[in-house]
C-alpha positions in Angstrom: -37.2 73.9 168.2 -41.6 74.7 166.8 -41.6 70.7 168.1 -45.1 69.2 168.9 -43.6 67.4 172.2 -41.9 69.3 175.0 -38.0 67.7 176.5 -36.4 67.1 179.9 -34.4 68.9 182.2 -31.9 66.6 181.7 -29.5 65.8 183.9 -26.6 65.9 180.9 -26.8 62.6 181.1 -23.6 63.4 182.4 -20.6 60.0 182.7 -20.1 61.1 186.1 -22.6 61.0 189.2 -22.1 65.0 190.4 -26.1 66.5 189.5 -25.3 68.8 186.4 -27.1 71.3 184.6 -30.4 70.9 183.0 -32.2 72.1 180.3 -35.4 71.3 178.1 -36.6 71.1 174.4 -38.4 68.8 172.0 -38.0 65.7 170.0 -38.6 66.6 166.6 -37.4 69.1 164.7 -38.1 72.5 162.8 -39.4 72.2 159.5 -37.7 74.3 156.3 -41.0 76.6 156.2 -40.0 77.4 160.0 -36.6 78.1 159.4 -36.8 81.8 156.9 -38.0 84.8 158.3 -41.5 86.5 157.2 -41.5 88.9 154.8 -45.1 90.1 154.9 -45.5 91.3 158.8 -44.2 92.2 161.4 -41.4 89.9 164.4 -42.3 89.0 167.0 -40.0 89.8 170.1 -38.9 85.8 169.6 -38.8 85.4 166.8 -36.5 89.1 166.4 -34.0 87.2 169.1 -33.9 83.4 166.9 -33.3 86.0 163.3 -30.6 88.4 165.2 -28.6 85.4 165.8 -28.7 84.3 162.4 -32.2 81.9 162.2 -32.4 82.7 158.5 -29.2 81.1 157.6 -30.5 77.2 159.1 -32.8 76.5 156.4 -29.3 76.1 153.9 -27.1 74.4 156.9 -27.3 70.4 156.7 -24.8 69.0 159.2 -23.9 71.4 162.2 -20.5 69.4 164.8 -19.9 70.4 168.2 -18.7 69.2 171.3 -20.7 69.5 174.7 -18.8 70.1 178.0 -19.5 70.7 181.1 -16.0 71.7 183.8 -17.4 72.2 187.9 -14.6 73.1 190.5 -12.3 72.9 187.6 -13.1 69.4 186.6 -14.7 68.3 183.1 -17.7 66.4 184.1 -18.9 65.6 181.1 -18.0 66.0 177.3 -19.9 64.4 174.2 -19.8 65.1 170.6 -22.6 65.2 167.9 -22.5 65.0 164.3 -26.3 66.4 163.2 -28.0 66.0 159.8 -31.4 68.5 160.4 -33.0 67.8 156.9 -32.3 63.9 157.3 -33.2 64.0 160.9 -29.8 61.4 161.7 -28.1 62.2 164.6 -24.4 60.7 165.3 -23.0 60.6 169.2 -19.3 59.9 169.0 -17.1 58.3 171.5 -14.2 57.6 172.3 -14.3 53.8 172.0 -17.4 54.3 169.5 -19.9 56.0 167.6 -23.6 56.0 167.6 -25.3 56.4 165.0 -29.4 57.3 164.3 -32.6 58.4 162.8 -34.8 61.5 165.0 -37.9 59.6 163.4 -37.5 55.6 164.1 -36.4 56.0 167.8 -35.5 53.1 170.0 -35.2 51.7 173.2 -31.6 51.7 172.2 -31.2 55.0 171.8 -33.4 57.0 174.2 -30.6 58.0 175.7 -28.3 59.2 173.3 -31.5 61.4 172.1 -31.9 62.7 175.9 -28.7 64.1 175.6 -28.7 65.1 172.1 -31.6 67.2 173.1 -30.0 68.5 176.5 -26.7 69.6 174.2 -28.8 70.9 171.4 -30.9 73.3 173.3 -28.1 74.4 175.6 -26.4 75.5 172.0 -29.1 76.4 169.8 -31.3 78.7 172.7 -32.2 81.9 170.9 -33.3 79.3 167.4 -35.6 77.3 170.1 -37.4 80.1 170.8 -39.0 80.2 167.3 -39.1 76.1 166.8 -40.8 74.7 170.6 -44.8 75.2 170.5 -47.0 74.2 172.9 -45.7 76.9 174.7 -46.8 80.5 176.5 -44.2 84.0 175.6 -44.3 86.7 177.3 -41.9 89.7 177.8 -40.6 92.8 180.0 -39.5 95.9 178.6 -37.0 96.6 181.4 -35.3 94.3 183.9 -32.7 93.3 185.5 -30.1 90.3 184.7 -29.4 87.8 188.1 -25.9 87.5 187.8 -23.9 90.5 186.0 -27.2 93.1 187.4 -26.8 94.9 184.3 -30.3 96.2 183.2 -31.8 94.1 179.9 -34.5 93.0 178.6 -36.1 90.1 179.5 -38.7 87.4 177.8 -40.1 84.0 179.4 -40.9 80.9 177.9 -43.3 78.8 179.8 -44.2 74.9 178.5 -47.0 73.3 178.9 -48.6 71.2 181.1 -48.4 67.9 178.7 -45.8 65.6 176.8 -42.6 65.1 176.7 -40.1 63.9 180.0 -40.1 67.4 181.9 -43.6 69.0 180.5 -44.3 72.9 182.6 -40.9 73.9 183.1 -40.1 77.9 182.5 -37.1 80.0 180.7 -36.8 83.6 181.3 -33.8 85.0 178.7 -32.3 88.2 179.5 -31.4 90.6 176.1 -30.3 94.0 174.9 -31.6 96.4 173.0 -29.9 94.5 170.0 -31.9 91.2 170.9 -28.3 89.0 171.7 -28.9 86.4 174.5 -26.6 87.4 177.6 -28.1 85.5 180.7 -30.9 82.8 181.7 -32.3 81.5 184.2 -33.9 78.3 184.3 -36.8 77.6 186.9 -38.0 73.7 186.7 -41.7 73.6 186.6 -42.2 77.3 185.9 -41.4 77.7 190.2 -41.4 81.4 191.1 -37.0 80.8 192.9 -34.5 80.0 190.2 -33.4 76.2 189.5 -30.2 77.8 187.6 -28.6 81.1 185.7 -25.6 81.2 183.0 -24.5 83.7 180.4 -24.1 83.7 177.1 -20.8 84.2 176.2 -17.8 84.1 173.4 -20.6 84.6 170.4 -19.0 82.9 167.5 -20.3 82.4 164.1 -20.5 79.9 161.5 -22.5 79.9 158.3 -24.7 82.6 159.4 -25.3 81.7 162.6 -24.5 82.9 165.5 -23.5 81.0 168.7 -22.9 81.3 172.4 -19.5 79.2 172.8 -19.7 79.9 176.9 -21.7 79.8 180.0 -21.1 80.6 183.5 -22.9 79.8 186.9 -22.6 82.9 189.5 -20.3 82.3 191.1 -17.6 81.0 188.2 -18.7 77.2 189.8 -20.1 76.5 186.8 -18.7 76.5 182.8 -20.8 74.8 180.7 -19.0 75.6 176.6 -18.8 74.4 173.1 -16.0 73.1 170.9 -15.7 72.3 168.2 -18.0 74.5 166.8 -18.7 74.0 162.8 -22.3 74.3 160.0 -22.0 72.5 157.1 -24.1 74.1 154.4 
């Protein structure tokens, strides 16, 4: 997400009063030229991670469908289904008895809540790409780190968002990745505080039209399961 405005560690806008995982993102979408690999210079680590997850194929995607799910203690507390046409900036939220379709270039108060949910869910789905798409960030890397859940030795990339713009500026994420630049875990730190606000794994990678997407995220005690179903990309 190379976006100009930072977004929210939104409370998942779940259809439940329980506290849910939070995350952040930007408000506008990447331009086609951002989503192409660079052949005339060495890639940064953030770019390498994104391209290892299939970012070079993003420029060909015309529609991405997915369902975002959250389970706690074995009970589903959130479920939202989306159809996204990134080249048109058009988003559709499929609800049991209704659908909401809007264009992200023409947001108004009637769709703000839906758009916040979309940005949250999309961030979870495409987190590796957000490393490249987002603007106004500071990125640092560490060659040796210990993944907080598995305790395995990994490498780490930290992205910190700027203090201005968006819903909740100043947040930080620690991405733990292996020698193949595939993300295995991450930590979200609200307001760039030292202590983790939440952490999950990245598991069950699948591939659709060249996009490599982790379908399942577990919390440290497996009480939280955040996962995607019905994921399908179209060219």
